[in-house]
C-alpha positions as CSV (number, residue, x, y, z in Angstrom):
1,M,-7.1,-28.1,28.0
2,N,-7.2,-24.2,28.0
3,S,-8.9,-23.7,24.6
4,V,-10.8,-25.2,21.8
5,V,-10.2,-23.7,18.3
6,W,-11.9,-24.5,15.0
7,W,-13.0,-23.1,11.7
8,E,-16.7,-23.2,11.1
9,P,-17.6,-25.5,8.2
10,W,-17.6,-23.4,5.0
11,H,-21.2,-24.0,4.0
12,A,-22.5,-22.4,7.3
13,S,-20.1,-19.4,6.9
14,R,-21.1,-19.0,3.3
15,E,-24.8,-18.9,4.0
16,R,-24.3,-16.2,6.6
17,S,-21.9,-14.3,4.4
18,F,-24.3,-14.3,1.4
19,R,-27.1,-12.9,3.6
20,E,-24.8,-10.1,4.8
21,V,-23.7,-9.4,1.2
22,R,-27.3,-9.3,0.0
23,S,-28.3,-6.9,2.8
24,T,-25.2,-4.6,2.2
25,W,-24.1,-4.7,-1.4
26,F,-27.6,-4.4,-2.8
27,N,-28.6,-1.6,-0.5
28,W,-28.4,1.8,-2.2
29,M,-27.9,3.6,1.1
30,F,-24.6,1.7,1.6
31,W,-23.3,2.9,-1.8
32,A,-24.6,6.5,-1.1
33,R,-22.6,6.5,2.1
34,V,-19.5,5.2,0.3
35,L,-19.9,7.9,-2.3
36,I,-20.4,10.7,0.3
37,V,-17.5,9.6,2.5
38,T,-15.1,9.1,-0.5
39,T,-16.1,12.5,-1.9
40,L,-15.6,14.2,1.5
41,I,-12.2,12.7,2.0
42,A,-11.1,13.6,-1.5
43,A,-12.4,17.1,-1.2
44,G,-10.6,17.6,2.1
45,A,-7.3,16.3,0.6
46,I,-7.7,18.5,-2.5
47,A,-8.5,21.5,-0.3
48,A,-5.4,20.8,1.8
49,I,-3.2,20.5,-1.3
50,L,-4.6,23.8,-2.8
51,I,-4.0,25.6,0.5
52,A,-0.5,24.3,0.9
53,Y,0.4,24.8,-2.8
54,P,-1.6,27.7,-4.2
55,G,-1.8,27.7,-8.0
56,I,-0.9,24.0,-8.4
57,A,-2.3,22.3,-11.4
58,L,-4.1,19.1,-10.2
59,P,-4.5,16.1,-12.5
60,W,-8.2,15.9,-12.3
61,S,-8.6,12.8,-14.6
62,Q,-6.3,10.9,-12.2
63,I,-8.2,12.1,-9.2
64,A,-11.5,11.0,-10.8
65,G,-9.9,7.6,-11.6
66,V,-8.8,7.1,-8.0
67,L,-12.4,7.9,-6.8
68,L,-13.9,5.5,-9.3
69,T,-11.7,2.6,-8.1
70,T,-13.1,2.8,-4.6
71,P,-16.3,0.7,-5.3
72,P,-14.4,-2.1,-7.2
73,L,-11.9,-2.3,-4.3
74,L,-14.7,-2.6,-1.8
75,I,-16.3,-5.4,-3.8
76,I,-13.0,-7.2,-3.9
77,A,-12.5,-6.8,-0.2
78,G,-16.1,-7.9,0.5
79,S,-15.6,-10.9,-1.7
80,A,-12.9,-12.2,0.7
81,Q,-15.7,-12.3,3.3
82,L,-17.4,-15.0,1.1
83,L,-14.2,-17.0,0.7
84,F,-13.0,-17.4,4.2
85,P,-14.8,-19.2,7.0
86,V,-15.4,-18.1,10.6
87,R,-12.7,-19.0,13.2
88,V,-13.9,-19.7,16.7
89,E,-11.8,-19.9,19.8
90,V,-13.3,-20.8,23.2
91,R,-11.0,-20.2,26.2
92,R,-11.6,-20.2,29.9
93,D,-11.6,-16.4,29.9
94,R,-13.4,-15.6,26.6
95,I,-15.1,-16.6,23.4
96,M,-13.7,-15.1,20.2
97,I,-15.4,-15.4,16.8
98,S,-13.4,-13.9,13.9
99,H,-14.4,-13.5,10.3
100,G,-12.3,-11.5,8.0
101,Q,-11.4,-8.1,9.6
102,S,-14.3,-8.3,12.1
103,S,-14.3,-10.2,15.4
104,L,-16.6,-10.7,18.3
105,L,-15.0,-11.0,21.8
106,V,-17.4,-12.2,24.5
107,K,-16.1,-12.1,28.0
108,P,-17.6,-14.3,30.8
109,E,-19.4,-11.5,32.6
110,R,-21.4,-10.8,29.4
111,I,-22.4,-14.4,28.7
112,R,-25.9,-15.3,29.7
113,R,-26.0,-18.8,28.2
114,A,-23.6,-20.9,26.1
115,E,-24.4,-24.4,25.1
116,I,-24.1,-27.0,22.4
117,S,-27.3,-27.7,20.5
118,T,-28.0,-30.2,17.7
119,D,-30.3,-30.0,14.7
120,D,-30.4,-31.8,11.4
121,R,-27.4,-29.9,10.1
122,G,-25.1,-30.7,13.0
123,D,-23.9,-29.5,16.4
124,W,-24.0,-25.7,17.1
125,L,-22.5,-23.5,19.7
126,E,-25.2,-21.1,20.8
127,I,-24.1,-18.1,22.8
128,E,-26.5,-15.6,24.4
129,Y,-24.7,-12.6,25.6
130,T,-25.1,-8.9,26.2
131,T,-23.2,-6.2,24.3
132,T,-21.1,-3.6,26.1
133,R,-24.2,-1.4,25.8
134,G,-26.4,-4.0,27.4
135,T,-28.2,-5.2,24.3
136,P,-29.0,-8.9,24.3
137,R,-27.7,-10.9,21.4
138,T,-27.5,-14.5,20.2
139,R,-24.8,-16.0,18.0
140,R,-24.8,-19.6,16.6
141,V,-21.7,-21.2,15.1
142,L,-21.6,-24.6,13.5
143,L,-19.1,-27.0,15.2
144,S,-16.5,-28.7,13.1
145,D,-16.3,-32.5,13.2
146,R,-12.8,-32.2,14.7
147,V,-14.0,-30.3,17.8
148,D,-13.7,-32.3,21.1
149,R,-17.3,-31.8,22.5
150,Q,-16.4,-32.8,26.0
151,T,-13.6,-30.3,26.3
152,L,-15.8,-27.6,24.7
153,A,-18.6,-28.5,27.2
154,Q,-16.2,-28.2,30.1
155,L,-14.9,-24.8,28.9
156,L,-18.5,-23.5,28.4
157,A,-19.4,-24.7,31.9
158,D,-16.4,-22.7,33.3
159,L,-17.4,-19.6,31.3
160,T,-21.1,-19.5,32.0
161,P,-22.6,-18.3,35.3
162,A,-24.1,-20.9,37.6
163,A,-27.9,-21.0,37.2
């Protein structure tokens, strides 16, 4: 078999997502950056319009309305992160962990250790790897009940360097 693919059980994805939401959505610096970036983009677009069409009357109430819809749209997009689980794909040439619009691609040369561990909540895939900048990281993903552990163990053996 060339790959093992599964969706992480929802309860494990949900816990991680709630931690991420708490650390982001309730952080005033996040919202300050959103406000600054949105304002700069809008100011640049307005300046370009005024330069291209001098004397144009802009609908300021509609512009303000568009700017005020940015935070609710971000909240809706972030809520999707809470609803959808993590998808994991282990192949002979990589490990891919996807969640929403973000993904983690770990190539074999970056993997330091990849193994299946067990605790009271179930079996986990633990991956120790280095980022492209050389920073060591660890990622744990809960295995689905449908994952063939033997095939996964063989793929991990092929991926990880010999000790």
